[in-house]
N, C-alpha and C positions, 0 to 999 in steps of 0.2 A: 369803734363802730361809725360810720357815717349815715346821716339821714338818708331814708330813700327817696326816690322822685317823686313820691306821692305827696311831698312838702308837709308831711305831719309830723310834728315834734315828738310824737310818740310811737312812730314806726321806723325802725332800724334795719339796716342790711349789715350782715356780719362780714361781707367781703365784696368784691368787684362783681363776680357773678352774680351775686344775690341783687346788687344795685341794678344790673341789666335786666334781671329778670321781673324786678319791681317795676322798672321803667315801662316794659311793656305790658304789664299787668293794670297799671294804673293809666295807662293811656286810653282805656274805657272808661266812660264816665260811670257806667253801672259797678265795675269792680272798683273803681277808686271810691265811691260811695260806700260800698259794702265794707271795704278795709278801715275807711275813716269811722263807721260806726262802731267796729271793733276796737279799735284805737281810743276811743271815748271812754271804754270800759277796761281796757288793759294796754300795757306796753306790748308792742308786737316786735319781734325779732326774726327776721327771715335769713336763713343760712342755706345756702346751696353748696353742696359737696359730694364728696364718694360715698354717699349714704346708699345701702342696698334698698332701703325702703323709705317712704316718706315717714316722718313721725313729728307728734304734738308733744311737746313738754310744758305743762302749765306749773309756774312756780310761785310761791306766795300763799299765804293763809287766805282761804275763802272769805273769811269776815274782814279783810284788809282791802284797801283800794289799791295799793301799789303793788299789782300783779303783773306776770310777765308771761307771754305766750311765744314760746320759742318754737319755731316751726323749722323742721329739718327737710330738704327737698333734694332728691337725687339731681346729679347732673345730667344735661342733655348728652346723649350718646348715640352709638349705632342702634343700640337696643331700646333706647328711651328718647323717644321723639320730643320735640319741642312742646307739641300739642299736650302730651303725657304729663310732661313737667308742670305745664300750666293747670292740668286738671288735678294733680296732686297738690298744688299749691292751693287752689280755689277750696277744695274738698276739706283740707286741714284747718283754713280759715274758718269755713263754716263749723267744723268740729270745735274750734276754739270759740266760737260764739255760742255753742251748746254747752259749754263748760258748766254752767249751774246744772243742768239736767244729769250730766255725768256724775258730780259731785254730790247732788241729791241721791242717785242711785248708789253710790259708794257708801254714804253715810249709812242708809239702811242697811247694806250688805255687812258693814262692819259691826253692825249690832247684832247681827245674825237674823235679820228680817226678810233677807232674799234669798230664795231658793236658787239652785244652780240654773235650772230652766228659765226662770224670770230674768235672771240676771243677763243671761246670753241673749234672750229675745229682745230686752229692754234696750241692751247696749246696740244690738243691731238696728233696732228702731231708731234710735238717735241718729245713727250713721245712715240709715237711708234717707233721713231728713237733710243730712249734709249733701248726700248724692244728689237730692231734687234741687237743693239750692245751687249746687255746683251746675247743673243742666241749666238753671234759669240765667246764671251769669253767662254762661257759654251761648246761648240763645242770642243773648244782647251784645256779646263782646267778638264773637268769631270773626266778623268782617273786620273790625279793628285790629284785631291780632293777627290778621292776614292768615286765617285758616281755612278758608273756603275752598274745597276741593280736596281737603285732606280725607283719606278714606274713614279715619277714626272720629271725625267731626259729628256724625250723626249719633254716635254712641254717647257723646258727652253733652249734646245739647237736645237730645229728643226727648220725648215725654218719658219720664222716669216710670220704671217697672212698679207693679204693686209690690205693697211689702210682702206678701205671700210668695211673690216669684223672687224678690230679692233675698228673702230668707232662705229659700231653696238653693239659690245660686252661692250664697255663703256657705250653705252646708256642704254642699259638693266641691267647693274650692278649699274645705278646712278652715276657712275664716272663723267660722263659728266656735270650732275646737280651739282656736287660739284664745277666744273669750272663755271658754270654759276652763282651760288651763290656768287664766288668771283668777278666776274664781277659787279654783281648788287651792292655789298658791296662797291668796290672800284671806279668803273669807270662808273657807270650809269648815274651820277648826270652830269659828264664832257659830255658824250655822247649826253644826251638829252638836255643840253644847247646849244650845237653846231648844233645838227640835231634833233629837236623836231619831225620832220616829221618821225623819225625812229620809228614808233608805236610799232612794235614788241619788239625792245629792251627796250623802255620806258616804256612800260607796263608790262615787265615780273616781277614777284614777286618771292621771295625767298619761300613764303608760297606754292606755286603751284609746287614747285619742291622736289624730293624724296632726303632723306638722306643717303648719301653712307656709311656713319660711321655705321649707323644703320643697313644697309642691311650687311655690313662685319661682324657684331656682331651677326648675326642672327643664330640658329642652322641650321645645315645643312639641314634639311628635311624643315624647313620654308624657308630657303634661295633659295633652288632650287624650290620650289612652288612659290616663289615670281617671281623670275627670269622667270619661265615658263608662269606666267600670265602676266608679262610685255613684254615679247617677243612676245606673241601672240597677245597683244593689239597694238604693233606696226604695225601689218599687216593693220589695217584698217585706219592707218594715214599715208600711203605713199603720198607722193607729186605726184601729175599728172605728173611733170616735172622731177623727179627724173631719174637718168639714169639708163639702162637696168643691169648694173654693181651692183648698189645699190639695184635693186629691186632682183636680183639674190642673193644678200647677205642675203637678208631679207627672201626670200624663202627657201635658205638651213638652215638657223636657225630655221624657222617655222617647217620643216621636222624633224630636230633633236629634237625638243621640242616636236612632235606631236601635234602641233597646227592644229586646220581646216584650210585649205587653199583654199579658194574660187578661182575660175578662174580670171585672169586678163591678159591683154596683157603685156608682156615684152617690 
């Protein structure tokens, strides 16, 4: 591996493509400052390759100082524009920054102290913070990165959506189900041994959840139809005790999707 252009002895590129991406990323002072702050806490390895989705792998014991954040980023392609690649990189860097919060949640879950719903919402909340951080960086770096005029730019640098809206979006895209599957695989046994009365968590099955990777791989028309159907189906599943803000989020999503919207009291 060669040190990346950020000129930091704790940040490395796994290949030439990664070095080029890092060169562009660190050309913006705000982005460079952000990666330097992370590198002060752990070694960072950036690897760009034929990966279907971005991924963060953190190695090393939480109690050790010698930790590694290995970030896998998809290559730029006809389907994956440079702005999306930079978005993936920025988002995963913020996820690496939030490693202590993830690990605190995982420790509690491993002791059986975290129910399925709490694990899913807490994980999404941490990732929502990463999205907000990504938008801050893009608002400061878009010009330096020569992204002005890209139709996707406002999505990445605009004001982040509220957590309620974000959570509804991750529900309809099946992202939250992927987190639920992770809980079932790794923490359901511990939870149900300690709290067998938690029937919602203990009866949850992976087979009843949708597949986020499959949704992401769908052709656009099919994916849009799937999201439309899933969005509309959520309307009939609102919990009576949900907050007005949560209901309002659903109503707005239904309007955008053109779903039938039967009357109910907010």
